C-alpha positions, 0 to 999 in steps of 0.5 A, a space after each residue: 940358190 938353195 938346193 934343199 927346196 923340193 920341186 915338182 919340176 924344173 920350173 921351180 929352180 929355174 924361176 928361183 934363179 931368174 925370179 924377180 923383176 930385173 934378172 930376166 931383163 938384165 940377162 936379155 941385155 947381156 945376150 950379145 956382148 959384154 956390157 959395162 955397168 953404167 951402160 947396163 943401167 941405161 939399157 935396163 931403165 928404171 932400176 937403181 944402181 944399188 938394185 942392179 949391183 945386187 941383182 948382178 951379184 946374185 946372178 954371178 953367184 948363180 953362175 949366170 953372169 961373168 964379171 970382169 974387172 980391168 986394171 985401169 984407172 978408173 977401173 972398168 967393169 964389164 958383165 957378160 952372160 956365161 954359157 949357162 946364162 946364155 942357155 937360160 936366156 935362150 930358154 926364156 925366148 918362148 916365154 918372152 914371145 908368149 908375153 908379147 902375144 898376151 899383151 897384144 891380145 889385151 890391147 895394151 901397148 906393144 912391147 
């Protein structure tokens, strides 16, 4: 994340870190336990492997996700939320609830 951008409030930097289609979903799936890459891809849904890896690398760089590689054959890689990622995930809870209500109020398919 670039620290040189001016922001009027904390929403700007938060959405800069979590922005895009996938990061909030990935973080949600990592909230309870470490998850292996293949399982994470299945949980997230229609994300490509390339996009998943790119998003995970960015989130790791931003301190939201921890990557652990186990020295096995074949190598096992697990991702988990860091304390900072868990705090962001908790902060996103009310936004997710707003989204559910927004969708329901417009008669769309429930989430």
